[in-house]
Every structure is written in C-alpha cells, then in structure tokens.
C-alpha positions as CSV (number, residue, x, y, z in Angstrom):
1,M,-29.5,34.8,-35.0
2,L,-30.8,32.7,-37.9
3,R,-33.6,31.4,-35.7
4,F,-34.7,34.9,-34.8
5,I,-34.8,35.9,-38.5
6,I,-36.9,32.8,-39.2
7,R,-39.2,33.8,-36.3
8,I,-39.6,37.3,-37.8
9,L,-40.3,35.9,-41.3
10,G,-42.7,33.4,-39.7
11,N,-44.6,36.2,-37.9
12,A,-44.8,38.2,-41.1
13,V,-46.1,35.3,-43.1
14,A,-48.6,34.5,-40.3
15,L,-49.9,38.0,-40.2
16,Y,-50.3,38.0,-44.0
17,V,-52.2,34.7,-43.9
18,A,-54.4,36.1,-41.1
19,F,-55.0,39.2,-43.2
20,L,-56.1,37.0,-46.1
21,I,-58.4,34.8,-44.0
22,V,-59.8,36.9,-41.1
23,P,-62.3,39.7,-41.8
24,G,-61.6,42.5,-39.3
25,F,-57.9,42.0,-39.2
26,L,-56.2,44.7,-41.4
27,V,-52.6,45.5,-42.2
28,S,-52.3,48.6,-44.4
29,G,-49.2,48.8,-46.5
30,S,-46.8,46.5,-48.3
31,W,-44.5,43.7,-47.3
32,E,-42.3,46.1,-45.4
33,Q,-45.2,46.6,-42.9
34,Y,-45.5,42.9,-42.5
35,L,-41.8,42.6,-41.7
36,I,-41.9,45.4,-39.2
37,A,-45.0,43.9,-37.5
38,G,-43.3,40.5,-37.6
39,L,-40.2,42.0,-35.9
40,I,-42.2,43.8,-33.2
41,L,-44.3,40.6,-32.6
42,A,-41.0,38.6,-32.3
43,L,-39.6,41.1,-29.8
44,L,-42.8,41.1,-27.8
45,N,-42.7,37.3,-27.7
46,M,-39.1,37.3,-26.7
47,L,-39.2,40.0,-24.1
48,V,-42.8,40.4,-22.7
49,R,-44.3,37.0,-23.1
50,P,-41.9,35.2,-20.7
51,V,-42.6,37.7,-18.0
52,L,-46.3,37.2,-18.5
53,K,-45.9,33.5,-18.4
54,V,-44.0,33.7,-15.1
55,I,-46.5,36.0,-13.5
56,S,-49.5,33.9,-14.7
57,F,-47.9,30.5,-13.9
58,P,-50.6,29.6,-11.4
59,L,-53.4,30.3,-14.0
60,I,-51.5,28.3,-16.6
61,L,-51.3,25.4,-14.3
62,L,-55.0,25.8,-13.2
63,T,-56.2,25.8,-16.8
64,L,-53.8,23.1,-17.9
65,G,-52.0,25.5,-20.3
66,L,-55.0,27.1,-21.9
67,F,-54.1,30.4,-20.4
68,T,-51.2,30.7,-22.7
69,F,-53.8,31.3,-25.5
70,I,-54.9,34.4,-23.5
71,I,-51.2,35.5,-23.4
72,N,-51.0,35.1,-27.2
73,I,-54.1,37.2,-27.6
74,L,-52.6,39.8,-25.4
75,M,-49.4,39.8,-27.5
76,L,-51.4,40.6,-30.7
77,W,-53.5,43.2,-28.8
78,I,-50.3,44.9,-27.8
79,L,-49.1,44.7,-31.4
80,D,-52.3,46.4,-32.5
81,Y,-51.8,49.1,-29.9
82,L,-48.1,49.8,-30.8
83,V,-48.3,49.7,-34.5
84,S,-50.5,52.1,-36.4
85,F,-50.8,50.1,-39.6
86,V,-52.2,47.0,-37.9
87,A,-55.9,47.1,-37.0
88,I,-58.0,44.5,-35.2
89,E,-61.6,45.5,-35.4
90,S,-63.3,43.0,-33.0
91,L,-62.7,40.4,-30.4
92,I,-63.6,37.6,-32.8
93,A,-61.1,38.9,-35.3
94,L,-58.5,39.0,-32.5
95,I,-59.2,35.4,-31.5
96,W,-59.2,34.0,-35.0
97,T,-56.0,36.0,-35.8
98,T,-54.4,34.5,-32.7
99,I,-55.3,30.9,-33.8
100,I,-54.0,31.4,-37.3
101,V,-50.7,33.1,-36.1
102,S,-50.2,30.2,-33.6
103,I,-50.7,27.6,-36.3
104,V,-48.4,29.2,-38.8
105,N,-45.8,29.9,-36.2
106,L,-45.9,26.3,-35.1
107,F,-44.9,25.4,-38.7
108,F,-42.1,27.9,-38.7
109,S,-40.8,26.8,-35.3
110,M,-40.5,23.3,-36.6
111,I,-38.3,24.7,-39.4
112,A,-36.3,26.8,-37.0
113,K,-35.5,23.7,-34.9
114,T,-34.0,21.9,-37.9
115,V,-31.6,24.9,-38.6
C-alpha cells in the first residue's frame, strides 16, 4: 500500500515538473488536481498498461523495448482524455511530458523499492 502511495505522489510530482518545463502541457487547479491526476495515472499504469504490454509484446520485442515508450505516451493521452483539468496541446508536448514523467517516476520507483 505504501508503494502505491509513493507511486501516486511520484506521478503528481512528475506531472508538476512537466507542467513547469513543457510548454503545451497544462494542469489547471491546485495541488489536489495533481494528486487526482497522479492517482488516475497510477491506476491506468496498474490496470491498463499491463494489458497493453501483453497485447503488444511482439512489437516490444521487435523494437527491443522501445514500443513501451509508445505505451507510456498512450497512458498520458488517456489521462488527458479522462481528466478535464489536464490538457496536452500538441504531440511534441505529449512526447516531452512522457519523457519527463518517465524520468521522475524512475527516481520515485527507486525510492519505492527501498521501502
């Protein structure tokens, strides 16, 4: 349970960092919206992402794992679709947001492994 909370907080921080750095990625509201978006992204990564990875396993093998980046892009796109206070204005903003969220979540996953 603590790891899931760390994952939610990691997603919220990652979305905030992406908001600060990436033009075209907007989250309207306060810290509550970041936590809600972090929760929804954590649930998407827990429930939808494994199914997509199983379905696209041949593509992941063919691209030597690079197709997982496309799956991460899809997770953020679904978040943008589901949540009204998150807006991604362009494909470039979506790609850069995915890169930043992946890097920040890598840091938080290292913290979660020590807990």
